[in-house]
C-alpha positions as CSV (number, residue, x, y, z in Angstrom):
1,M,-11.7,-32.2,8.5
2,A,-9.3,-31.0,5.8
3,K,-5.7,-30.9,7.1
4,D,-4.8,-27.8,5.2
5,N,-6.7,-25.0,6.9
6,E,-8.0,-22.3,4.6
7,T,-7.5,-18.8,5.9
8,V,-10.0,-16.2,4.6
9,H,-8.0,-14.0,2.2
10,P,-9.3,-11.6,-0.5
11,V,-8.5,-12.3,-4.1
12,E,-5.1,-10.7,-4.8
13,T,-5.8,-7.5,-6.7
14,S,-4.3,-4.0,-7.0
15,L,-6.2,-1.5,-4.9
16,A,-8.5,0.8,-6.9
17,I,-8.7,4.4,-6.1
18,G,-12.1,4.0,-4.5
19,E,-10.9,1.3,-2.3
20,D,-7.8,3.4,-1.3
21,E,-10.2,6.1,-0.2
22,K,-12.2,3.6,1.9
23,A,-9.0,2.2,3.5
24,T,-7.9,5.7,4.3
25,K,-11.2,6.5,5.9
26,L,-11.1,3.4,8.0
27,V,-7.5,4.2,9.2
28,M,-8.5,7.8,10.1
29,E,-11.4,6.5,12.2
30,I,-8.9,4.2,14.0
31,L,-6.4,7.0,14.6
32,A,-9.2,9.2,15.9
33,G,-10.1,6.5,18.4
34,R,-13.6,6.0,17.1
35,I,-12.8,2.4,16.2
36,I,-10.5,0.4,18.5
37,D,-10.6,-3.3,17.7
38,I,-12.3,-4.6,14.6
39,R,-13.9,-7.9,15.9
40,P,-16.0,-10.3,13.8
41,E,-19.5,-11.4,14.7
42,L,-21.3,-14.5,13.3
43,D,-24.0,-13.5,10.7
44,F,-25.5,-16.4,8.7
45,T,-27.1,-13.9,6.4
46,S,-23.7,-12.5,5.3
47,E,-22.0,-13.8,2.2
48,L,-19.0,-14.8,4.5
49,G,-21.1,-16.1,7.4
50,F,-19.5,-13.4,9.6
51,T,-19.2,-9.7,9.6
52,Y,-17.4,-6.7,11.2
53,P,-20.4,-4.5,12.0
54,I,-18.8,-1.3,13.1
55,A,-16.3,-1.1,10.3
56,K,-18.9,-2.2,7.8
57,Q,-21.3,0.5,8.9
58,T,-18.5,3.1,8.8
59,L,-17.5,2.4,5.2
60,G,-20.9,1.3,3.8
61,V,-19.4,-1.7,2.0
62,K,-20.2,-5.4,1.7
63,D,-18.4,-8.0,3.9
64,K,-16.1,-9.3,1.1
65,E,-15.0,-5.9,0.1
66,L,-14.4,-4.9,3.8
67,L,-12.3,-8.1,4.3
68,S,-10.3,-7.2,1.2
69,I,-9.6,-3.7,2.7
70,L,-8.6,-5.2,6.1
71,E,-6.2,-7.7,4.6
72,S,-4.6,-5.1,2.3
73,L,-3.9,-3.0,5.4
74,V,-2.4,-6.0,7.1
75,D,-0.2,-6.6,4.0
76,K,1.0,-3.0,4.3
77,G,1.8,-3.4,7.9
78,I,-0.8,-0.8,9.0
79,L,-3.0,-3.3,10.8
80,K,-2.2,-6.4,12.8
81,R,-4.5,-9.4,12.9
82,D,-5.2,-11.8,15.8
83,F,-6.7,-15.3,15.6
84,F,-10.3,-15.0,16.7
85,D,-12.0,-18.3,15.8
86,R,-12.1,-21.2,13.4
87,L,-15.3,-22.0,11.5
88,L,-16.4,-24.8,9.2
89,R,-17.6,-24.1,5.7
90,C,-19.9,-26.2,3.5
91,P,-18.0,-27.2,0.4
92,Q,-21.3,-27.2,-1.6
93,C,-22.7,-23.7,-0.9
94,G,-20.1,-22.0,1.3
95,S,-22.3,-21.6,4.3
96,I,-20.9,-21.9,7.8
97,N,-24.3,-22.8,9.2
98,L,-23.5,-26.5,9.8
99,R,-24.7,-29.0,12.4
100,P,-22.7,-32.2,13.3
101,T,-24.4,-35.5,12.9
102,T,-23.3,-39.0,14.1
103,H,-23.2,-42.1,12.0
104,C,-22.2,-45.8,12.1
105,P,-18.6,-46.2,11.0
106,K,-19.4,-49.6,9.5
107,C,-22.6,-48.9,7.4
108,G,-22.8,-45.1,7.6
109,S,-26.3,-45.2,9.0
110,G,-27.4,-42.3,11.2
111,N,-29.8,-44.7,13.1
112,I,-27.5,-45.2,16.1
113,A,-27.9,-44.9,19.8
114,R,-25.6,-44.4,22.7
115,G,-25.9,-46.1,26.0
116,R,-24.8,-48.8,28.4
117,I,-23.9,-52.0,26.5
118,L,-24.7,-55.5,28.1
119,E,-23.4,-58.8,26.9
120,H,-25.2,-62.1,27.7
121,F,-22.7,-64.9,28.3
122,V,-24.9,-67.8,27.4
123,C,-26.1,-66.8,23.9
124,G,-23.6,-64.0,23.3
125,Y,-26.1,-61.3,22.5
126,V,-24.8,-57.8,22.8
127,G,-27.1,-54.8,23.0
128,L,-28.2,-51.6,24.7
129,E,-29.4,-51.9,28.3
130,D,-32.8,-50.6,27.1
131,E,-33.2,-53.8,25.0
132,F,-32.8,-56.1,28.0
133,V,-35.2,-54.2,30.3
134,T,-38.6,-55.9,30.6
135,E,-41.0,-55.1,33.4
136,G,-38.1,-54.1,35.7
137,R,-36.0,-57.2,34.9
138,Y,-33.2,-58.0,32.5
139,I,-34.5,-60.4,29.9
140,C,-32.2,-61.3,27.0
141,P,-34.0,-60.3,23.8
142,R,-32.5,-63.2,21.9
143,C,-33.0,-66.2,24.2
144,Q,-35.5,-64.7,26.6
145,T,-33.3,-65.8,29.6
146,E,-33.4,-63.7,32.7
147,L,-30.1,-62.1,33.6
148,K,-29.7,-62.0,37.3
149,T,-26.1,-61.7,38.4
150,I,-23.6,-59.4,36.8
151,D,-20.2,-61.0,35.8
152,S,-22.0,-64.4,36.1
153,D,-24.9,-64.2,33.7
154,Y,-23.8,-61.0,31.9
155,K,-21.3,-58.2,31.9
156,S,-21.4,-54.5,31.2
157,R,-19.1,-53.2,28.4
158,G,-19.6,-49.6,29.4
159,L,-21.1,-46.6,27.5
160,L,-20.8,-47.4,23.8
161,H,-22.7,-46.8,20.6
162,K,-24.8,-49.3,18.6
163,C,-26.1,-49.1,15.1
164,H,-29.8,-50.2,14.9
165,D,-29.4,-51.0,11.2
166,C,-26.3,-53.3,11.1
167,G,-26.0,-54.0,14.8
168,D,-22.3,-52.9,15.0
169,I,-21.0,-51.8,18.4
170,F,-18.4,-49.1,18.4
171,T,-16.8,-46.6,20.7
172,L,-16.8,-43.4,18.5
173,P,-19.3,-42.6,15.8
174,L,-18.4,-41.2,12.4
175,I,-19.0,-37.4,12.3
176,K,-20.7,-35.9,9.3
177,W,-21.9,-32.3,8.9
178,R,-25.4,-31.3,7.8
179,C,-25.6,-27.9,6.1
180,L,-28.7,-26.1,7.4
181,Q,-28.7,-23.9,4.3
182,C,-28.5,-26.4,1.4
183,S,-29.2,-29.6,3.5
184,S,-26.1,-31.4,2.0
185,L,-24.3,-34.0,4.2
186,T,-20.5,-33.8,4.1
187,A,-17.9,-36.1,5.6
188,E,-15.8,-34.6,8.4
189,D,-12.6,-34.7,6.3
190,K,-14.2,-32.9,3.4
191,V,-15.4,-29.9,5.4
192,T,-13.2,-26.8,5.0
193,E,-11.9,-25.0,8.0
194,V,-12.0,-21.2,7.9
195,N,-9.8,-19.0,10.2
196,I,-11.3,-15.6,11.1
197,Y,-9.4,-12.7,12.7
198,S,-9.8,-9.6,14.6
199,Y,-7.8,-6.5,13.5
200,R,-6.1,-3.7,15.4
201,L,-3.7,-0.8,14.6
202,N,0.0,-1.5,14.4
203,E,1.0,1.1,16.9
204,T,4.6,1.4,15.5
205,K,2.9,2.9,12.4
206,R,0.9,5.6,14.2
207,G,3.4,8.4,13.8
208,W,3.9,7.6,10.1
209,L,0.2,7.4,9.5
210,D,-0.5,10.7,11.2
211,F,1.8,12.2,8.7
212,E,0.6,10.2,5.7
213,L,-3.1,11.1,6.3
214,N,-2.7,14.8,6.9
215,P,0.5,16.7,6.0
216,K,1.4,14.4,3.1
217,L,-2.1,14.7,1.5
218,K,-1.9,18.5,1.8
219,L,1.6,18.4,0.3
220,I,0.4,16.4,-2.7
221,G,-2.6,18.7,-3.1
222,F,-0.3,21.7,-3.0
223,L,1.9,20.2,-5.7
224,H,-1.1,19.4,-7.9
225,G,-2.2,22.9,-7.5
226,R,1.1,24.1,-8.8
227,G,0.8,22.1,-12.0
228,Y,2.9,19.1,-11.0
229,E,2.2,15.5,-11.9
230,V,2.7,13.6,-8.6
231,T,3.6,9.9,-8.3
232,E,3.7,8.3,-4.9
233,N,6.1,5.4,-4.3
234,A,7.7,6.0,-7.7
235,T,10.3,3.5,-9.0
236,K,13.1,4.9,-11.1
237,M,16.2,3.3,-12.6
238,G,19.5,5.0,-11.7
239,R,22.5,5.5,-13.9
240,S,24.2,2.7,-12.0
241,G,21.5,0.3,-13.1
242,A,20.0,0.0,-9.6
243,E,16.3,0.5,-9.1
244,H,15.3,3.1,-6.5
245,S,12.0,4.0,-4.8
246,L,11.0,7.6,-4.1
247,D,8.2,8.5,-1.7
248,I,7.0,11.3,-3.9
249,L,8.2,12.2,-7.4
250,A,6.8,15.5,-8.7
251,A,7.3,16.6,-12.3
252,R,6.2,19.8,-14.0
253,D,6.8,20.3,-17.8
254,D,7.0,24.0,-18.4
255,G,7.6,23.5,-22.1
256,I,11.1,24.9,-21.9
257,V,12.4,22.6,-19.2
258,T,10.8,19.8,-17.0
259,H,11.3,20.2,-13.3
260,H,11.6,17.0,-11.3
261,I,11.5,17.1,-7.5
262,A,12.4,14.0,-5.4
263,I,10.7,14.1,-2.1
264,G,11.6,11.7,0.7
265,I,9.7,11.1,3.9
266,E,11.5,10.0,7.1
267,V,9.3,9.6,10.2
268,G,10.7,8.1,13.4
269,E,10.6,8.4,17.2
270,E,14.1,10.0,17.3
271,P,15.7,12.7,15.1
272,I,16.7,11.3,11.7
273,G,20.3,10.4,11.5
274,L,23.0,10.9,8.8
275,N,22.8,7.4,7.4
276,R,19.1,7.8,6.3
277,L,19.8,11.2,4.8
278,F,22.8,9.9,3.0
279,S,20.8,7.0,1.6
280,F,18.2,9.5,0.2
281,D,20.8,11.8,-1.3
282,N,22.7,8.9,-2.9
283,K,19.7,7.4,-4.7
284,V,18.5,10.8,-5.9
285,Y,21.9,11.5,-7.3
286,D,22.0,8.1,-9.0
287,I,18.6,8.9,-10.6
288,G,19.8,12.2,-11.8
289,I,17.4,14.6,-9.9
290,H,19.0,17.7,-8.5
291,E,16.0,19.2,-6.7
292,K,15.6,17.4,-3.4
293,V,13.2,17.8,-0.5
294,L,13.2,15.7,2.6
295,V,10.3,15.8,5.0
296,V,11.3,14.6,8.5
297,A,9.7,14.0,11.9
298,P,10.6,14.8,14.5
299,G,13.8,16.4,13.0
300,L,17.4,15.9,12.1
301,T,20.5,15.2,14.1
302,K,23.3,17.9,14.0
303,E,25.4,15.9,11.6
304,A,22.4,15.3,9.3
305,K,21.5,19.0,9.2
306,A,25.1,19.9,8.2
307,F,25.0,17.2,5.4
308,A,21.6,18.4,4.1
309,S,22.9,22.0,3.9
310,R,26.1,20.9,2.1
311,Q,24.1,18.8,-0.4
312,R,21.4,21.4,-0.9
313,I,18.6,19.3,0.3
314,K,15.6,21.3,1.3
315,V,14.5,19.9,4.7
316,L,11.0,20.4,6.1
317,E,10.0,19.2,9.5
318,A,6.5,17.7,9.5
319,S,5.4,20.0,12.3
320,D,6.3,23.1,10.2
321,L,5.1,21.8,6.8
322,E,1.5,23.0,7.1
323,T,2.8,26.5,8.0
324,V,5.2,26.5,5.0
325,L,2.5,25.4,2.6
326,A,0.0,27.9,3.9
327,S,2.5,30.8,3.7
328,A,3.9,29.9,0.2
329,T,3.6,32.6,-2.5
330,S,0.6,31.9,-4.7
331,Q,1.3,31.1,-8.4
332,P,-0.8,31.7,-11.4
333,S,-2.7,28.6,-12.6
334,V,-1.7,28.1,-16.3
335,E,-2.5,25.0,-18.3
336,I,0.6,23.7,-19.9
337,K,0.0,22.7,-23.5
338,K,1.4,19.2,-24.3
339,E,3.0,20.3,-27.6
340,P,6.5,21.4,-28.7
341,F,7.4,24.8,-27.4
342,E,8.1,27.3,-30.2
343,F,9.0,31.0,-30.0
344,K,10.0,33.6,-32.6
345,S,11.5,36.4,-30.4
346,K,13.2,36.9,-27.1
347,S,10.3,39.0,-25.8
348,Q,7.9,36.1,-26.7
349,L,10.0,33.7,-24.7
350,I,10.1,36.1,-21.7
351,E,6.3,36.5,-21.8
352,Y,5.8,32.8,-22.0
353,L,7.9,32.4,-18.9
354,K,6.1,35.1,-17.0
355,Q,2.8,33.5,-17.7
356,R,4.1,30.4,-16.0
357,G,5.0,32.2,-12.8
358,Y,8.7,33.0,-13.5
359,E,10.4,36.3,-12.5
360,I,12.7,37.4,-15.3
361,K,16.0,39.2,-15.1
362,E,17.7,40.1,-18.4
363,N,21.5,40.6,-18.8
364,T,21.9,40.1,-15.0
365,A,25.2,39.7,-13.2
366,V,25.3,36.8,-10.7
367,K,28.2,35.9,-8.4
368,G,29.4,32.3,-8.5
369,R,30.7,30.1,-5.8
370,S,34.2,30.9,-7.0
371,G,33.7,34.6,-6.3
372,A,33.6,35.4,-10.0
373,E,30.7,37.5,-11.4
374,H,28.9,36.0,-14.4
375,N,26.5,37.6,-16.9
376,I,23.4,35.7,-17.7
377,D,21.3,36.6,-20.8
378,I,18.0,35.6,-19.0
379,L,17.7,34.3,-15.5
380,A,14.2,32.9,-14.8
381,T,13.2,32.3,-11.2
382,R,10.1,30.6,-9.9
383,D,9.3,30.1,-6.2
384,D,7.0,27.1,-5.7
385,G,6.9,27.6,-2.0
386,I,9.0,24.5,-1.1
387,I,11.5,24.7,-4.0
388,T,12.8,27.7,-6.0
389,H,13.5,26.8,-9.6
390,Y,16.3,28.7,-11.5
391,I,16.7,28.5,-15.3
392,A,19.8,30.0,-16.8
393,I,19.2,30.9,-20.5
394,G,22.0,31.7,-22.8
395,I,21.6,33.2,-26.3
396,E,24.2,33.0,-29.1
397,V,23.6,34.4,-32.6
398,S,26.1,33.9,-35.3
399,E,26.3,33.3,-39.1
400,E,27.9,29.9,-38.5
401,P,27.0,27.0,-36.2
402,I,28.0,27.8,-32.6
403,E,31.2,26.0,-31.6
404,L,32.0,24.0,-28.4
405,N,33.8,26.8,-26.6
406,K,30.7,29.0,-26.4
407,L,28.6,26.2,-25.0
408,F,31.4,25.3,-22.6
409,D,31.6,28.8,-21.3
410,F,27.9,28.9,-20.7
411,D,27.9,25.6,-18.9
412,D,30.9,26.6,-16.8
413,K,29.3,29.8,-15.4
414,A,26.0,28.0,-14.8
415,Y,27.8,25.4,-12.8
416,D,29.7,28.1,-10.8
417,I,26.4,29.9,-10.0
418,G,24.8,26.5,-9.0
419,I,22.1,26.4,-11.6
420,Q,21.2,23.0,-12.9
421,D,18.4,23.8,-15.4
422,K,20.2,25.3,-18.4
423,V,18.7,26.4,-21.8
424,F,20.8,27.5,-24.7
425,I,19.3,29.3,-27.7
426,T,21.4,29.3,-30.7
427,V,21.1,30.9,-34.1
428,P,21.5,29.2,-36.5
429,G,22.5,26.0,-34.6
430,L,25.3,24.0,-32.9
431,S,28.4,22.3,-34.3
432,R,28.4,18.5,-33.9
433,E,30.9,18.7,-30.9
434,A,28.8,21.4,-29.2
435,R,25.6,19.3,-29.6
436,Q,27.3,16.3,-28.0
437,F,28.5,18.4,-25.1
438,A,25.0,19.8,-24.6
439,E,23.5,16.3,-24.4
440,R,26.2,15.1,-22.0
441,Q,25.7,18.2,-19.7
442,R,21.9,18.0,-19.9
443,T,21.6,21.4,-21.5
444,K,18.3,22.0,-23.3
445,V,19.1,23.5,-26.7
446,F,16.8,25.4,-29.1
447,E,18.3,25.7,-32.5
448,V,16.4,28.3,-34.5
449,K,17.1,29.9,-37.9
450,E,16.6,33.4,-36.6
451,L,15.1,35.5,-33.8
452,E,12.8,38.3,-34.6
453,P,13.5,41.7,-33.1
454,A,11.9,42.5,-29.7
455,D,8.3,43.7,-30.0
């Protein structure tokens, strides 16, 4: 047989959405206890020669697709596989319905027999015992001499094989395999070995899966309903040049600003410690996202809670997430047009924000962390249920381009208040230094020639 065993693997391919749904369904059946072990059964009518009947019936897929799903779940660490059996496959048609046949190692003939071998000392004839038996006596088929005494007239060489075509005597026959599907005959070293496996849940993943397949899906649906584009397992390059992975990245373009929410998921058997919280905060900071949510199960240690509060990380325990999502304030569903936002008046800007679910306060005083009170031209607030977005909007109208000091004052009070999303509307525009400062501080600037009076 071939020395390099072939393990049955699916062709490497990225999982399509439909296959993801089927994999999810299979895992949910396992978690619910309706499927325990996924064990193969021989089935010569199958394209593989074996099948997993319960899983196949559950998903309604063909055997090759099912095997691809099972192996993808193994690659993700969700399932474990155990060796079940080793089968032989016909290299011509792929069937595993093979029958062994014996052949002469000298001439290859299949016309061989196994039995007690006798050797006549006088003429040297060697043959099967059946050849010597004539009317109850041993008669040499070559010289017709009667053999009477063992070890004097003849000897027994034991149980061996003899080829009826070439007469060769041998201990072990040559094995070849006859395919019962295509009738081809294949030498033993040309037949491919196929390992097949049974599959079971990786129990260390049970808690994580319970979250992934219920609260997480609801969270993603919640975000979609709020107008966010959601990317799972998103990869982003940080300012340090390092590449970071986020469990969920949610982005909503409101035309004026784009809100990004970095959502981390930490599920373990013990409360999540400071080191994992620090790791999440560090990579989100490097990416440049200031709105952070961490979903944890079963909870946080005391030190981790203090760190989350200090770093303004919104922490949701998985056990409370469903309640939080269900009780979140509803928001109007507004389709965001993918085109440059334009406005002609302050009232038009305010109406635009209100249509997108923002509460508006004009010329409002807000106390900063320093204790100072700052006046904001427009403060827009939008509660998404898990995150509350704040936009500080400053307006400066002048006959000349606005200088750096005006923009610096606006940025300084927004920083003291703790608002990261900043919009600066300037008539007629900014000076070169002010524009550079706005880019560096990530302040969204609208330079307009004039603002029409309020309606």
